[in-house]
C-alpha positions as semicolon CSV with decimal commas, in nm:
position;residue;x (nm);y (nm);z (nm)
1;M;4,293;6,213;-0,029
2;A;4,526;6,086;0,242
3;S;4,851;5,927;0,133
4;S;4,769;5,611;0,326
5;D;4,475;5,553;0,091
6;C;4,689;5,555;-0,224
7;P;4,794;5,187;-0,228
8;K;4,438;5,074;-0,156
9;R;4,294;5,296;-0,428
10;F;4,561;5,179;-0,672
11;W;4,453;4,818;-0,630
12;Q;4,088;4,917;-0,658
13;L;4,158;5,089;-0,989
14;S;4,359;4,793;-1,108
15;F;4,083;4,542;-1,066
16;R;3,732;4,507;-0,930
17;P;3,658;4,158;-0,799
18;A;3,335;3,989;-0,891
19;I;3,213;3,662;-0,750
20;N;2,996;3,437;-0,966
21;G;3,011;3,703;-1,237
22;S;2,847;3,965;-1,015
23;P;3,023;4,303;-1,011
24;E;2,901;4,358;-0,658
25;G;3,109;4,067;-0,534
26;G;2,897;3,860;-0,298
27;T;3,017;3,610;-0,043
28;R;2,873;3,293;-0,187
29;L;3,071;3,088;-0,437
30;G;2,898;2,890;-0,707
31;P;2,916;2,517;-0,775
32;L;3,253;2,549;-0,944
33;L;3,390;2,759;-0,659
34;R;3,524;3,007;-0,912
35;I;3,587;3,373;-0,846
36;Q;3,544;3,560;-1,173
37;T;3,698;3,889;-1,275
38;S;3,754;4,052;-1,608
39;V;3,913;4,396;-1,601
40;K;4,117;4,532;-1,892
41;L;4,245;4,871;-1,993
42;T;4,106;4,800;-2,340
43;S;3,759;4,702;-2,217
44;D;3,599;5,018;-2,362
45;L;3,730;4,922;-2,707
46;E;3,609;4,563;-2,702
47;K;3,242;4,613;-2,791
48;P;3,299;4,834;-3,098
49;F;3,584;4,609;-3,211
50;Y;3,374;4,294;-3,181
51;A;3,088;4,467;-3,363
52;A;3,325;4,558;-3,645
53;V;3,470;4,208;-3,689
54;N;3,144;4,020;-3,634
55;P;3,062;4,001;-4,011
56;L;3,408;3,854;-4,073
57;V;3,357;3,606;-3,789
58;E;3,026;3,492;-3,937
59;R;3,184;3,455;-4,280
60;L;3,467;3,244;-4,139
61;I;3,217;3,022;-3,956
62;R;3,012;2,971;-4,274
63;A;3,330;2,888;-4,465
64;G;3,414;2,617;-4,212
65;V;3,744;2,771;-4,102
66;R;3,868;2,606;-3,783
67;P;3,979;2,819;-3,487
68;N;4,313;2,638;-3,467
69;T;4,380;2,736;-3,828
70;I;4,329;3,103;-3,738
71;T;4,557;3,058;-3,435
72;T;4,828;2,913;-3,656
73;I;4,797;3,199;-3,905
74;G;4,821;3,451;-3,622
75;T;5,131;3,278;-3,492
76;G;5,287;3,292;-3,838
77;L;5,218;3,666;-3,851
78;V;5,376;3,732;-3,513
79;L;5,684;3,523;-3,602
80;I;5,724;3,715;-3,927
81;S;5,676;4,033;-3,726
82;A;5,963;3,932;-3,498
83;V;6,193;3,877;-3,797
84;V;6,089;4,211;-3,945
85;Y;6,159;4,384;-3,612
86;A;6,502;4,220;-3,602
87;T;6,587;4,350;-3,950
88;G;6,501;4,707;-3,850
89;H;6,167;4,754;-4,028
90;I;5,993;4,866;-3,712
91;R;5,676;5,010;-3,866
92;I;5,608;4,699;-4,075
93;G;5,679;4,485;-3,770
94;G;5,422;4,684;-3,573
95;L;5,162;4,639;-3,848
96;L;5,215;4,263;-3,859
97;L;5,197;4,247;-3,481
98;L;4,860;4,424;-3,484
99;L;4,732;4,186;-3,751
100;S;4,840;3,891;-3,538
101;G;4,644;4,042;-3,250
102;V;4,333;4,058;-3,467
103;A;4,381;3,690;-3,560
104;D;4,422;3,608;-3,191
105;T;4,082;3,766;-3,128
106;L;3,912;3,602;-3,425
107;D;4,002;3,246;-3,325
108;G;3,817;3,276;-2,996
109;Q;3,517;3,444;-3,158
110;V;3,494;3,176;-3,427
111;A;3,531;2,899;-3,169
112;R;3,248;3,034;-2,954
113;G;3,022;3,148;-3,238
114;G;3,060;2,824;-3,431
115;A;3,033;2,594;-3,127
116;M;3,388;2,471;-3,188
117;V;3,531;2,526;-2,842
118;T;3,758;2,239;-2,737
119;R;4,000;2,182;-2,452
120;F;4,286;2,122;-2,692
121;G;4,200;2,442;-2,878
122;A;4,222;2,642;-2,557
123;F;4,554;2,475;-2,470
124;Y;4,690;2,528;-2,821
125;D;4,590;2,895;-2,830
126;S;4,734;2,970;-2,486
127;T;5,063;2,793;-2,557
128;I;5,109;2,952;-2,899
129;D;5,042;3,297;-2,750
130;R;5,344;3,251;-2,523
131;V;5,557;3,173;-2,828
132;G;5,440;3,497;-2,986
133;D;5,517;3,703;-2,675
134;G;5,870;3,570;-2,657
135;A;5,938;3,597;-3,030
136;T;5,834;3,963;-3,044
137;F;6,078;4,076;-2,776
138;I;6,352;3,850;-2,911
139;G;6,316;4,022;-3,247
140;I;6,330;4,367;-3,088
141;G;6,628;4,260;-2,880
142;A;6,809;4,139;-3,192
143;F;6,749;4,478;-3,357
144;L;6,876;4,671;-3,055
145;L;7,179;4,444;-3,034
146;T;7,285;4,466;-3,399
147;A;7,157;4,800;-3,532
148;P;7,405;5,088;-3,554
149;D;7,369;5,406;-3,351
150;V;7,151;5,257;-3,075
151;A;7,159;5,441;-2,744
152;Y;7,189;5,242;-2,421
153;R;7,232;4,921;-2,616
154;T;7,307;4,682;-2,329
155;P;7,038;4,809;-2,087
156;A;6,785;4,800;-2,371
157;V;6,860;4,435;-2,448
158;I;6,830;4,353;-2,078
159;L;6,491;4,525;-2,076
160;C;6,381;4,297;-2,360
161;M;6,478;3,997;-2,147
162;I;6,280;4,137;-1,854
163;A;5,982;4,196;-2,083
164;I;5,996;3,832;-2,198
165;L;6,008;3,710;-1,839
166;G;5,728;3,946;-1,737
167;S;5,495;3,840;-2,019
168;V;5,550;3,472;-1,938
169;L;5,488;3,530;-1,566
170;V;5,169;3,725;-1,639
171;S;5,030;3,429;-1,833
172;Y;5,155;3,168;-1,587
173;A;5,005;3,351;-1,289
174;R;4,663;3,348;-1,453
175;A;4,690;2,982;-1,559
176;R;4,801;2,872;-1,212
177;A;4,524;3,073;-1,045
178;E;4,265;2,915;-1,275
179;G;4,398;2,574;-1,173
180;L;4,316;2,674;-0,814
181;G;3,963;2,784;-0,909
182;I;4,026;3,160;-0,936
183;D;3,957;3,331;-1,269
184;C;4,240;3,583;-1,247
185;K;4,190;3,824;-1,537
186;V;4,330;4,128;-1,358
187;G;4,615;4,369;-1,418
188;I;4,712;4,669;-1,624
189;A;4,908;4,483;-1,896
190;Q;4,735;4,174;-2,026
191;R;4,824;4,041;-2,368
192;A;4,581;4,262;-2,559
193;E;4,727;4,574;-2,399
194;R;5,083;4,464;-2,473
195;V;5,013;4,384;-2,838
196;L;4,813;4,702;-2,895
197;G;5,061;4,928;-2,717
198;L;5,371;4,790;-2,886
199;G;5,217;4,739;-3,230
200;L;5,042;5,075;-3,254
201;A;5,339;5,275;-3,124
202;S;5,576;5,094;-3,359
203;L;5,348;5,149;-3,657
204;V;5,298;5,520;-3,591
205;F;5,637;5,630;-3,459
206;G;5,888;5,363;-3,557
207;A;6,200;5,317;-3,346
208;G;6,267;5,687;-3,298
209;R;6,600;5,865;-3,288
210;H;6,876;5,630;-3,169
211;A;6,593;5,378;-3,107
212;L;6,507;5,566;-2,789
213;L;6,134;5,555;-2,849
214;L;6,132;5,180;-2,904
215;E;6,344;5,134;-2,594
216;A;6,099;5,344;-2,393
217;I;5,806;5,134;-2,514
218;V;5,984;4,812;-2,419
219;A;6,071;4,959;-2,078
220;L;5,707;5,058;-2,015
221;L;5,581;4,714;-2,116
222;A;5,841;4,542;-1,897
223;V;5,745;4,751;-1,594
224;A;5,372;4,712;-1,665
225;S;5,412;4,334;-1,692
226;I;5,590;4,315;-1,358
227;I;5,318;4,532;-1,201
228;T;5,054;4,299;-1,346
229;V;5,230;3,997;-1,195
230;V;5,232;4,169;-0,854
231;Q;4,864;4,259;-0,891
232;R;4,777;3,899;-0,964
233;F;4,981;3,779;-0,666
234;V;4,795;4,021;-0,441
235;Y;4,459;3,928;-0,587
236;V;4,511;3,554;-0,548
237;H;4,642;3,609;-0,194
238;Q;4,325;3,802;-0,109
239;Y;4,073;3,561;-0,258
240;A;4,235;3,219;-0,231
241;G;4,108;3,207;0,126
242;Q;3,751;3,235;0,000
243;V;3,802;2,932;-0,221
244;D;3,953;2,738;0,071
245;N;3,666;2,837;0,301
246;A;3,409;2,742;0,037
247;L;3,574;2,404;-0,018
248;N;3,594;2,336;0,356
249;A;3,229;2,440;0,399
250;E;3,123;2,214;0,112
251;E;3,317;1,920;0,255
252;A;3,171;1,979;0,601
253;K;2,820;1,998;0,453
254;Q;2,868;1,673;0,264
255;A;3,007;1,503;0,574
256;E;2,709;1,624;0,778
257;E;2,467;1,494;0,514
258;V;2,637;1,154;0,512
259;K;2,626;1,143;0,891
260;L;2,258;1,240;0,896
261;Q;2,168;0,978;0,637
262;T;2,354;0,716;0,839
263;E;2,169;0,810;1,158
264;L;1,825;0,811;0,990
265;K;1,878;0,486;0,806
266;P;1,665;0,215;0,967
267;P;1,850;-0,083;1,109
268;P;1,847;-0,391;0,889
269;D;1,571;-0,643;0,954
270;V;1,702;-0,939;1,150
271;K;1,495;-1,252;1,130
272;R;1,479;-1,410;1,470
273;P;1,438;-1,787;1,485
274;A;1,100;-1,901;1,608
275;L;1,101;-2,041;1,961
276;D;1,060;-2,413;1,979
277;P;0,788;-2,476;2,232
278;L;0,946;-2,816;2,306
279;A;1,290;-2,679;2,368
280;K;1,415;-2,720;2,722
281;G;1,570;-2,441;2,912
282;S;1,920;-2,489;3,027
């Protein structure tokens, strides 16, 4: 494979665009003019995971549990996880973070399965997720800043700050793209990947000697988040033109239809006054 093909193949591996939900990616946009993509590193795990939690989802729906309640519980778990990280109990913090990720999945499943999807619920869930992202890295940063015998203390804390910024930018890029009509679910480090990677590694390995392992995980997540932001920039740059062209074509079509209707519309009937046979010409 030629070296010139590497960047192109990297982007192809990172995401595969699909228009109107079609993996082939046609050229025609639907009524909502929305380009849809959904590519995740954890996509192979989604189906078995959803199958495993489906009985719990059905039980929650029958019990009348609201999705926003599950979201709030998940947020409480991630905030507690951040405090536990800060106090140096890395494995417990990782476990709580994973549990918060499960709650974050359940709220959406319950909302869709129980026909309880609302605009406020989507807004609430998205906003609260950003709080969780920031709190997790703040807790890790507090641990790295205060724990004894931490290697590369200052660079590690800076990496936590970069990870916070990266996670916020990843979410903002998607939200802004959706506001422009592009469903931008692309990138190598979406929230599920970040929660799973950090939580599982923390639970299994802890902080490591001199906290080097935890620092490495934070560094990887920070870099992956920045890469995801760049991928979303590139993706929106590539496909925003299609949305613009579709909008312009739709506007031109509507203008043509209005013009055609105006031209075909018969002139209004004008009643002419009857000629007075006695009237004199001037």
